[in-house]
N, CA, C, O and the ligand as a Tripos MOL2 file, in Angstrom:
@<TRIPOS>MOLECULE
protein
  241   239    61     0     0
PROTEIN
NO_CHARGES

@<TRIPOS>ATOM
      1 N          48.9790  -42.3920  141.4180 N.3       1 MET1
      2 CA         50.0500  -43.1260  142.0760 C.3       1 MET1
      3 C          50.2730  -44.4130  141.2970 C.2       1 MET1
      4 O          49.3260  -45.0480  140.8310 O.2       1 MET1
      5 N          51.5130  -44.7770  141.1670 N.am      2 THR2
      6 CA         51.7870  -46.0440  140.4760 C.3       2 THR2
      7 C          52.5950  -46.9550  141.4210 C.2       2 THR2
      8 O          53.3330  -46.4850  142.2870 O.2       2 THR2
      9 N          52.4290  -48.2590  141.2230 N.am      3 CYS3
     10 CA         53.0610  -49.2660  141.9200 C.3       3 CYS3
     11 C          54.6500  -49.1360  141.8420 C.2       3 CYS3
     12 O          55.2020  -49.0850  140.7430 O.2       3 CYS3
     13 N          55.3200  -49.0880  142.9510 N.am      4 PRO4
     14 CA         56.7790  -48.9520  142.9160 C.3       4 PRO4
     15 C          57.4720  -50.1660  142.4260 C.2       4 PRO4
     16 O          58.6540  -50.1090  142.0890 O.2       4 PRO4
     17 N          56.7620  -51.2950  142.3710 N.am      5 ILE5
     18 CA         57.3740  -52.5450  141.9690 C.3       5 ILE5
     19 C          57.2540  -52.6900  140.4450 C.2       5 ILE5
     20 O          58.2480  -52.9200  139.7570 O.2       5 ILE5
     21 N          56.0200  -52.5510  139.9230 N.am      6 CYS6
     22 CA         55.8640  -52.8240  138.5220 C.3       6 CYS6
     23 C          55.3300  -51.6700  137.7260 C.2       6 CYS6
     24 O          55.1560  -51.7730  136.5120 O.2       6 CYS6
     25 N          55.0700  -50.5800  138.3870 N.am      7 ARG7
     26 CA         54.6350  -49.2850  137.7130 C.3       7 ARG7
     27 C          53.1960  -49.3120  137.1760 C.2       7 ARG7
     28 O          52.7910  -48.4210  136.4290 O.2       7 ARG7
     29 N          52.4350  -50.3370  137.5610 N.am      8 LYS8
     30 CA         51.0050  -50.3040  137.1790 C.3       8 LYS8
     31 C          50.2660  -49.3830  138.1470 C.2       8 LYS8
     32 O          50.7830  -49.0260  139.2060 O.2       8 LYS8
     33 N          49.0500  -49.0070  137.7620 N.am      9 PRO9
     34 CA         48.2950  -48.0940  138.6780 C.3       9 PRO9
     35 C          48.0880  -48.8130  139.9710 C.2       9 PRO9
     36 O          47.7630  -50.0000  139.9890 O.2       9 PRO9
     37 N          48.2790  -48.0780  141.0950 N.am     10 ALA10
     38 CA         48.0630  -48.7090  142.3860 C.3      10 ALA10
     39 C          46.6270  -48.9440  142.7280 C.2      10 ALA10
     40 O          45.7270  -48.2010  142.3380 O.2      10 ALA10
     41 N          46.4380  -50.0450  143.4980 N.am     11 ASP11
     42 CA         45.0780  -50.3720  143.9480 C.3      11 ASP11
     43 C          44.9430  -49.7960  145.3620 C.2      11 ASP11
     44 O          45.8310  -50.0310  146.1810 O.2      11 ASP11
     45 N          43.8670  -49.0490  145.6940 N.am     12 PRO12
     46 CA         43.7150  -48.4660  146.9650 C.3      12 PRO12
     47 C          43.7880  -49.4580  148.1210 C.2      12 PRO12
     48 O          44.1600  -49.0910  149.2360 O.2      12 PRO12
     49 N          43.4370  -50.6980  147.8570 N.am     13 ARG13
     50 CA         43.4240  -51.7400  148.9360 C.3      13 ARG13
     51 C          44.8740  -52.0670  149.2600 C.2      13 ARG13
     52 O          45.1700  -52.4400  150.3950 O.2      13 ARG13
     53 N          45.7630  -51.9450  148.3260 N.am     14 TYR14
     54 CA         47.1500  -52.4020  148.4610 C.3      14 TYR14
     55 C          48.1680  -51.2320  148.3680 C.2      14 TYR14
     56 O          49.3790  -51.4530  148.3600 O.2      14 TYR14
     57 N          47.6540  -50.0010  148.3000 N.am     15 ARG15
     58 CA         48.5810  -48.8710  148.0420 C.3      15 ARG15
     59 C          49.7590  -48.8790  148.9970 C.2      15 ARG15
     60 O          49.6230  -49.2650  150.1580 O.2      15 ARG15
     61 N          50.9560  -48.4370  148.4930 N.am     16 PRO16
     62 CA         51.0640  -47.8710  147.1680 C.3      16 PRO16
     63 C          51.2970  -48.9340  146.0410 C.2      16 PRO16
     64 O          51.7690  -48.6280  144.9470 O.2      16 PRO16
     65 N          50.9370  -50.1840  146.3840 N.am     17 PHE17
     66 CA         51.1610  -51.2420  145.3750 C.3      17 PHE17
     67 C          49.8770  -51.5220  144.5310 C.2      17 PHE17
     68 O          48.7860  -51.0520  144.8550 O.2      17 PHE17
     69 N          50.0420  -52.2380  143.5360 N.am     18 CYS18
     70 CA         48.9120  -52.5340  142.5590 C.3      18 CYS18
     71 C          48.1770  -53.8460  143.0350 C.2      18 CYS18
     72 O          47.0340  -54.0880  142.6470 O.2      18 CYS18
     73 N          48.8340  -54.6490  143.8470 N.am     19 SER19
     74 CA         48.3120  -55.8830  144.2230 C.3      19 SER19
     75 C          49.0010  -56.4340  145.4920 C.2      19 SER19
     76 O          50.0120  -55.8880  145.9330 O.2      19 SER19
     77 N          48.4480  -57.5170  146.0740 N.am     20 LYS20
     78 CA         49.0950  -58.1750  147.2570 C.3      20 LYS20
     79 C          50.4180  -58.6880  146.8310 C.2      20 LYS20
     80 O          51.3960  -58.6540  147.5790 O.2      20 LYS20
     81 N          50.4440  -59.1600  145.6360 N.am     21 ARG21
     82 CA         51.6830  -59.7230  145.0360 C.3      21 ARG21
     83 C          52.8520  -58.7490  145.1700 C.2      21 ARG21
     84 O          53.9280  -59.0870  145.6640 O.2      21 ARG21
     85 N          52.5950  -57.5390  144.7140 N.am     22 CYS22
     86 CA         53.6660  -56.5670  144.7040 C.3      22 CYS22
     87 C          53.9650  -56.0880  146.1470 C.2      22 CYS22
     88 O          55.1020  -55.7400  146.4640 O.2      22 CYS22
     89 N          52.9550  -56.0770  146.9920 N.am     23 ALA23
     90 CA         53.2020  -55.7190  148.3960 C.3      23 ALA23
     91 C          54.0940  -56.7760  148.9740 C.2      23 ALA23
     92 O          55.0220  -56.4500  149.7130 O.2      23 ALA23
     93 N          53.8420  -58.0940  148.6540 N.am     24 ASP24
     94 CA         54.6440  -59.1750  149.1290 C.3      24 ASP24
     95 C          56.0800  -59.0870  148.6300 C.2      24 ASP24
     96 O          57.0290  -59.3950  149.3510 O.2      24 ASP24
     97 N          56.2150  -58.6560  147.3740 N.am     25 VAL25
     98 CA         57.5450  -58.4710  146.7680 C.3      25 VAL25
     99 C          58.3100  -57.3970  147.5440 C.2      25 VAL25
    100 O          59.4970  -57.5400  147.8350 O.2      25 VAL25
    101 N          57.5970  -56.3230  147.8680 N.am     26 ASP26
    102 CA         58.3060  -55.2380  148.6430 C.3      26 ASP26
    103 C          58.7800  -55.8070  150.0250 C.2      26 ASP26
    104 O          59.9020  -55.5740  150.4750 O.2      26 ASP26
    105 N          57.8970  -56.5240  150.6240 N.am     27 LEU27
    106 CA         58.1950  -57.1880  151.9080 C.3      27 LEU27
    107 C          59.3990  -58.1000  151.6860 C.2      27 LEU27
    108 O          60.3120  -58.1310  152.5110 O.2      27 LEU27
    109 N          59.4090  -58.8100  150.6260 N.am     28 GLY28
    110 CA         60.4690  -59.7550  150.3340 C.3      28 GLY28
    111 C          61.8430  -59.0820  150.1560 C.2      28 GLY28
    112 O          62.8880  -59.6930  150.3770 O.2      28 GLY28
    113 N          61.8000  -57.7950  149.7470 N.am     29 LYS29
    114 CA         63.0340  -57.0240  149.6310 C.3      29 LYS29
    115 C          63.7380  -56.9020  150.9610 C.2      29 LYS29
    116 O          64.9670  -56.9430  151.0210 O.2      29 LYS29
    117 N          62.9770  -56.7530  152.0240 N.am     30 TRP30
    118 CA         63.5540  -56.6300  153.3390 C.3      30 TRP30
    119 C          63.9620  -57.9940  153.9250 C.2      30 TRP30
    120 O          64.9410  -58.0890  154.6650 O.2      30 TRP30
    121 N          63.2130  -59.0290  153.5920 N.am     31 PHE31
    122 CA         63.6230  -60.3180  154.0130 C.3      31 PHE31
    123 C          64.8100  -60.8780  153.2430 C.2      31 PHE31
    124 O          65.7340  -61.4740  153.7960 O.2      31 PHE31
    125 N          64.7280  -60.6370  151.8520 N.am     32 GLY32
    126 CA         65.7640  -61.1900  150.9660 C.3      32 GLY32
    127 C          67.0260  -60.4490  151.0950 C.2      32 GLY32
    128 O          68.0990  -61.0420  150.9880 O.2      32 GLY32
    129 N          66.9560  -59.1640  151.3230 N.am     33 GLY33
    130 CA         68.1360  -58.3510  151.4560 C.3      33 GLY33
    131 C          68.7680  -57.9060  150.1800 C.2      33 GLY33
    132 O          69.0790  -56.7290  150.0030 O.2      33 GLY33
    133 N          68.9740  -58.9110  149.2220 N.am     34 ASP34
    134 CA         69.7400  -58.5060  148.0740 C.3      34 ASP34
    135 C          68.8430  -58.3470  146.8630 C.2      34 ASP34
    136 O          69.3250  -58.3900  145.7310 O.2      34 ASP34
    137 N          67.5450  -58.1650  147.0760 N.am     35 TYR35
    138 CA         66.6430  -57.9640  145.9660 C.3      35 TYR35
    139 C          66.9760  -56.5970  145.2300 C.2      35 TYR35
    140 O          67.1480  -55.5570  145.8660 O.2      35 TYR35
    141 N          67.0530  -56.6650  143.9160 N.am     36 ALA36
    142 CA         67.2910  -55.4540  143.1740 C.3      36 ALA36
    143 C          66.7220  -55.6270  141.7760 C.2      36 ALA36
    144 O          66.8150  -56.7100  141.1970 O.2      36 ALA36
    145 N          66.1450  -54.5930  141.2400 N.am     37 VAL37
    146 CA         65.6560  -54.5700  139.9030 C.3      37 VAL37
    147 C          66.8800  -54.2170  138.9810 C.2      37 VAL37
    148 O          67.4650  -53.1380  139.0700 O.2      37 VAL37
    149 N          67.2180  -55.1770  138.1120 N.am     38 PRO38
    150 CA         68.4820  -55.0130  137.3260 C.3      38 PRO38
    151 C          68.3960  -53.8440  136.3220 C.2      38 PRO38
    152 O          69.4120  -53.2460  135.9700 O.2      38 PRO38
    153 N          67.1730  -53.5300  135.8710 N.am     39 SER39
    154 CA         67.0790  -52.4730  134.9050 C.3      39 SER39
    155 C          65.6490  -52.0200  134.7620 C.2      39 SER39
    156 O          64.7620  -52.5690  135.4170 O.2      39 SER39
    157 N          65.4060  -51.0630  133.9490 N.am     40 ASP40
    158 CA         63.9910  -50.5550  133.7750 C.3      40 ASP40
    159 C          63.2130  -51.4070  132.7240 C.2      40 ASP40
    160 O          62.0450  -51.1600  132.4240 O.2      40 ASP40
    161 N          63.9290  -52.4140  132.1940 N.am     41 ASP41
    162 CA         63.2370  -53.2650  131.1870 C.3      41 ASP41
    163 C          62.1030  -54.0030  131.8640 C.2      41 ASP41
    164 O          62.3080  -54.6480  132.8920 O.2      41 ASP41
    165 N          60.9040  -53.9180  131.3000 N.am     42 PRO42
    166 CA         59.7450  -54.6090  131.9860 C.3      42 PRO42
    167 C          59.9850  -56.1220  132.1700 C.2      42 PRO42
    168 O          59.5520  -56.7020  133.1660 O.2      42 PRO42
    169 N          60.6310  -56.7120  131.2700 N.am     43 ALA43
    170 CA         60.9130  -58.1820  131.3980 C.3      43 ALA43
    171 C          61.8250  -58.4360  132.5960 C.2      43 ALA43
    172 O          61.6260  -59.3890  133.3490 O.2      43 ALA43
    173 N          62.8480  -57.5530  132.7650 N.am     44 ASP44
    174 CA         63.7290  -57.7390  133.8800 C.3      44 ASP44
    175 C          63.0660  -57.4740  135.2360 C.2      44 ASP44
    176 O          63.3880  -58.1050  136.2420 O.2      44 ASP44
    177 N          62.1210  -56.5090  135.2270 N.am     45 ILE45
    178 CA         61.4130  -56.1850  136.4410 C.3      45 ILE45
    179 C          60.4810  -57.4010  136.7580 C.2      45 ILE45
    180 O          60.3400  -57.8180  137.9080 O.2      45 ILE45
    181 N          59.8830  -57.9200  135.7240 N.am     46 GLU46
    182 CA         58.9990  -59.1190  135.9530 C.3      46 GLU46
    183 C          59.8120  -60.2720  136.5350 C.2      46 GLU46
    184 O          59.3380  -60.9930  137.4130 O.2      46 GLU46
    185 N          60.9850  -60.4350  136.0650 N.am     47 GLU47
    186 CA         61.9090  -61.4810  136.4980 C.3      47 GLU47
    187 C          62.2630  -61.2800  137.9940 C.2      47 GLU47
    188 O          62.2910  -62.2310  138.7770 O.2      47 GLU47
    189 N          62.5250  -60.0410  138.3480 N.am     48 ALA48
    190 CA         62.8760  -59.7450  139.6870 C.3      48 ALA48
    191 C          61.6960  -59.8800  140.5680 C.2      48 ALA48
    192 O          61.8590  -60.2460  141.7320 O.2      48 ALA48
    193 N          60.5120  -59.6090  140.1000 N.am     49 VAL49
    194 CA         59.3070  -59.7550  140.8420 C.3      49 VAL49
    195 C          59.0720  -61.2710  141.1220 C.2      49 VAL49
    196 O          58.7150  -61.6700  142.2300 O.2      49 VAL49
    197 N          59.2820  -62.0600  140.1010 N.am     50 GLU50
    198 CA         59.1190  -63.5000  140.2740 C.3      50 GLU50
    199 C          60.1210  -64.0760  141.2740 C.2      50 GLU50
    200 O          59.7720  -64.8930  142.1260 O.2      50 GLU50
    201 N          61.3670  -63.6350  141.1520 N.am     51 ALA51
    202 CA         62.3830  -64.1070  142.1460 C.3      51 ALA51
    203 C          62.1070  -63.7250  143.5250 C.2      51 ALA51
    204 O          62.2760  -64.5300  144.4410 O.2      51 ALA51
    205 N          61.6760  -62.4930  143.7260 N.am     52 ALA52
    206 CA         61.3280  -62.0000  145.0220 C.3      52 ALA52
    207 C          60.1300  -62.7360  145.5730 C.2      52 ALA52
    208 O          60.0690  -63.0690  146.7570 O.2      52 ALA52
    209 N          59.1660  -62.9870  144.6800 N.am     53 THR53
    210 CA         57.9200  -63.7720  145.1180 C.3      53 THR53
    211 C          58.3520  -65.1590  145.5860 C.2      53 THR53
    212 O          57.9350  -65.6120  146.6520 O.2      53 THR53
    213 N          59.1370  -65.7950  144.8400 N.am     54 ARG54
    214 CA         59.5930  -67.1300  145.2660 C.3      54 ARG54
    215 C          60.3090  -67.0530  146.6430 C.2      54 ARG54
    216 O          60.1050  -67.9120  147.5010 O.2      54 ARG54
    217 N          61.1150  -66.0520  146.8280 N.am     55 ALA55
    218 CA         61.8590  -65.9060  148.0410 C.3      55 ALA55
    219 C          60.9340  -65.7370  149.2690 C.2      55 ALA55
    220 O          61.3100  -66.0580  150.3960 O.2      55 ALA55
    221 N          59.7380  -65.2320  149.0190 N.am     56 THR56
    222 CA         58.8200  -64.9920  150.1670 C.3      56 THR56
    223 C          57.9670  -66.2700  150.4020 C.2      56 THR56
    224 O          57.2920  -66.3600  151.4280 O.2      56 THR56
    225 N          57.9830  -67.1990  149.5290 N.am     57 GLN57
    226 CA         57.0940  -68.3490  149.6500 C.3      57 GLN57
    227 C          57.8620  -69.4680  150.4490 C.2      57 GLN57
    228 O          59.0170  -69.7850  150.1650 O.2      57 GLN57
    229 N          57.1700  -70.0190  151.4270 N.am     58 LYS58
    230 CA         57.7210  -71.0320  152.2610 C.3      58 LYS58
    231 C          57.7140  -72.3640  151.5120 C.2      58 LYS58
    232 O          56.7160  -72.7120  150.8800 O.2      58 LYS58
    233 N          58.8470  -73.1320  151.5810 N.am     59 PRO59
    234 CA         58.8090  -74.4450  150.9800 C.3      59 PRO59
    235 C          57.9000  -75.4090  151.6240 C.2      59 PRO59
    236 O          57.7250  -75.3650  152.8420 O.2      59 PRO59
    237 N          57.2770  -76.3270  150.8360 N.am     60 HIS60
    238 CA         56.3310  -77.2640  151.4380 C.3      60 HIS60
    239 C          57.0200  -78.4290  152.0220 C.2      60 HIS60
    240 O          56.3710  -79.3180  152.5720 O.2      60 HIS60
    241 ZN         52.6580  -53.7980  141.0950 Zn       61 ZN61
@<TRIPOS>BOND
     1     1     2 1
     2     2     3 1
     3     3     4 2
     4     3     5 am
     5     5     6 1
     6     6     7 1
     7     7     8 2
     8     7     9 am
     9     9    10 1
    10    10    11 1
    11    11    12 2
    12    11    13 am
    13    13    14 1
    14    14    15 1
    15    15    16 2
    16    15    17 am
    17    17    18 1
    18    18    19 1
    19    19    20 2
    20    19    21 am
    21    21    22 1
    22    22    23 1
    23    23    24 2
    24    23    25 am
    25    25    26 1
    26    26    27 1
    27    27    28 2
    28    27    29 am
    29    29    30 1
    30    30    31 1
    31    31    32 2
    32    31    33 am
    33    33    34 1
    34    34    35 1
    35    35    36 2
    36    35    37 am
    37    37    38 1
    38    38    39 1
    39    39    40 2
    40    39    41 am
    41    41    42 1
    42    42    43 1
    43    43    44 2
    44    43    45 am
    45    45    46 1
    46    46    47 1
    47    47    48 2
    48    47    49 am
    49    49    50 1
    50    50    51 1
    51    51    52 2
    52    51    53 am
    53    53    54 1
    54    54    55 1
    55    55    56 2
    56    55    57 am
    57    57    58 1
    58    58    59 1
    59    59    60 2
    60    59    61 am
    61    61    62 1
    62    62    63 1
    63    63    64 2
    64    63    65 am
    65    65    66 1
    66    66    67 1
    67    67    68 2
    68    67    69 am
    69    69    70 1
    70    70    71 1
    71    71    72 2
    72    71    73 am
    73    73    74 1
    74    74    75 1
    75    75    76 2
    76    75    77 am
    77    77    78 1
    78    78    79 1
    79    79    80 2
    80    79    81 am
    81    81    82 1
    82    82    83 1
    83    83    84 2
    84    83    85 am
    85    85    86 1
    86    86    87 1
    87    87    88 2
    88    87    89 am
    89    89    90 1
    90    90    91 1
    91    91    92 2
    92    91    93 am
    93    93    94 1
    94    94    95 1
    95    95    96 2
    96    95    97 am
    97    97    98 1
    98    98    99 1
    99    99   100 2
   100    99   101 am
   101   101   102 1
   102   102   103 1
   103   103   104 2
   104   103   105 am
   105   105   106 1
   106   106   107 1
   107   107   108 2
   108   107   109 am
   109   109   110 1
   110   110   111 1
   111   111   112 2
   112   111   113 am
   113   113   114 1
   114   114   115 1
   115   115   116 2
   116   115   117 am
   117   117   118 1
   118   118   119 1
   119   119   120 2
   120   119   121 am
   121   121   122 1
   122   122   123 1
   123   123   124 2
   124   123   125 am
   125   125   126 1
   126   126   127 1
   127   127   128 2
   128   127   129 am
   129   129   130 1
   130   130   131 1
   131   131   132 2
   132   131   133 am
   133   133   134 1
   134   134   135 1
   135   135   136 2
   136   135   137 am
   137   137   138 1
   138   138   139 1
   139   139   140 2
   140   139   141 am
   141   141   142 1
   142   142   143 1
   143   143   144 2
   144   143   145 am
   145   145   146 1
   146   146   147 1
   147   147   148 2
   148   147   149 am
   149   149   150 1
   150   150   151 1
   151   151   152 2
   152   151   153 am
   153   153   154 1
   154   154   155 1
   155   155   156 2
   156   155   157 am
   157   157   158 1
   158   158   159 1
   159   159   160 2
   160   159   161 am
   161   161   162 1
   162   162   163 1
   163   163   164 2
   164   163   165 am
   165   165   166 1
   166   166   167 1
   167   167   168 2
   168   167   169 am
   169   169   170 1
   170   170   171 1
   171   171   172 2
   172   171   173 am
   173   173   174 1
   174   174   175 1
   175   175   176 2
   176   175   177 am
   177   177   178 1
   178   178   179 1
   179   179   180 2
   180   179   181 am
   181   181   182 1
   182   182   183 1
   183   183   184 2
   184   183   185 am
   185   185   186 1
   186   186   187 1
   187   187   188 2
   188   187   189 am
   189   189   190 1
   190   190   191 1
   191   191   192 2
   192   191   193 am
   193   193   194 1
   194   194   195 1
   195   195   196 2
   196   195   197 am
   197   197   198 1
   198   198   199 1
   199   199   200 2
   200   199   201 am
   201   201   202 1
   202   202   203 1
   203   203   204 2
   204   203   205 am
   205   205   206 1
   206   206   207 1
   207   207   208 2
   208   207   209 am
   209   209   210 1
   210   210   211 1
   211   211   212 2
   212   211   213 am
   213   213   214 1
   214   214   215 1
   215   215   216 2
   216   215   217 am
   217   217   218 1
   218   218   219 1
   219   219   220 2
   220   219   221 am
   221   221   222 1
   222   222   223 1
   223   223   224 2
   224   223   225 am
   225   225   226 1
   226   226   227 1
   227   227   228 2
   228   227   229 am
   229   229   230 1
   230   230   231 1
   231   231   232 2
   232   231   233 am
   233   233   234 1
   234   234   235 1
   235   235   236 2
   236   235   237 am
   237   237   238 1
   238   238   239 1
   239   239   240 2
@<TRIPOS>SUBSTRUCTURE
     1 MET1         2 RESIDUE 1 A MET
     2 THR2         6 RESIDUE 1 A THR
     3 CYS3        10 RESIDUE 1 A CYS
     4 PRO4        14 RESIDUE 1 A PRO
     5 ILE5        18 RESIDUE 1 A ILE
     6 CYS6        22 RESIDUE 1 A CYS
     7 ARG7        26 RESIDUE 1 A ARG
     8 LYS8        30 RESIDUE 1 A LYS
     9 PRO9        34 RESIDUE 1 A PRO
    10 ALA10       38 RESIDUE 1 A ALA
    11 ASP11       42 RESIDUE 1 A ASP
    12 PRO12       46 RESIDUE 1 A PRO
    13 ARG13       50 RESIDUE 1 A ARG
    14 TYR14       54 RESIDUE 1 A TYR
    15 ARG15       58 RESIDUE 1 A ARG
    16 PRO16       62 RESIDUE 1 A PRO
    17 PHE17       66 RESIDUE 1 A PHE
    18 CYS18       70 RESIDUE 1 A CYS
    19 SER19       74 RESIDUE 1 A SER
    20 LYS20       78 RESIDUE 1 A LYS
    21 ARG21       82 RESIDUE 1 A ARG
    22 CYS22       86 RESIDUE 1 A CYS
    23 ALA23       90 RESIDUE 1 A ALA
    24 ASP24       94 RESIDUE 1 A ASP
    25 VAL25       98 RESIDUE 1 A VAL
    26 ASP26      102 RESIDUE 1 A ASP
    27 LEU27      106 RESIDUE 1 A LEU
    28 GLY28      110 RESIDUE 1 A GLY
    29 LYS29      114 RESIDUE 1 A LYS
    30 TRP30      118 RESIDUE 1 A TRP
    31 PHE31      122 RESIDUE 1 A PHE
    32 GLY32      126 RESIDUE 1 A GLY
    33 GLY33      130 RESIDUE 1 A GLY
    34 ASP34      134 RESIDUE 1 A ASP
    35 TYR35      138 RESIDUE 1 A TYR
    36 ALA36      142 RESIDUE 1 A ALA
    37 VAL37      146 RESIDUE 1 A VAL
    38 PRO38      150 RESIDUE 1 A PRO
    39 SER39      154 RESIDUE 1 A SER
    40 ASP40      158 RESIDUE 1 A ASP
    41 ASP41      162 RESIDUE 1 A ASP
    42 PRO42      166 RESIDUE 1 A PRO
    43 ALA43      170 RESIDUE 1 A ALA
    44 ASP44      174 RESIDUE 1 A ASP
    45 ILE45      178 RESIDUE 1 A ILE
    46 GLU46      182 RESIDUE 1 A GLU
    47 GLU47      186 RESIDUE 1 A GLU
    48 ALA48      190 RESIDUE 1 A ALA
    49 VAL49      194 RESIDUE 1 A VAL
    50 GLU50      198 RESIDUE 1 A GLU
    51 ALA51      202 RESIDUE 1 A ALA
    52 ALA52      206 RESIDUE 1 A ALA
    53 THR53      210 RESIDUE 1 A THR
    54 ARG54      214 RESIDUE 1 A ARG
    55 ALA55      218 RESIDUE 1 A ALA
    56 THR56      222 RESIDUE 1 A THR
    57 GLN57      226 RESIDUE 1 A GLN
    58 LYS58      230 RESIDUE 1 A LYS
    59 PRO59      234 RESIDUE 1 A PRO
    60 HIS60      238 RESIDUE 1 A HIS
    61 ZN61       241 GROUP 0 **** ****
């Protein structure tokens, strides 16, 4: 099984994700609404992950 966010091998603790970060990103998709991976390019996916991660973080 691979992480649906970044395609790395999934961690059993966070399956189907590889990490809490990717689980949070998936959660952010539902909160953010307009989250989308622009392409299959790893750099673009990483960028989308970063954007979604920021979207899930509360401002201080
Ligand atoms: Zn991942």
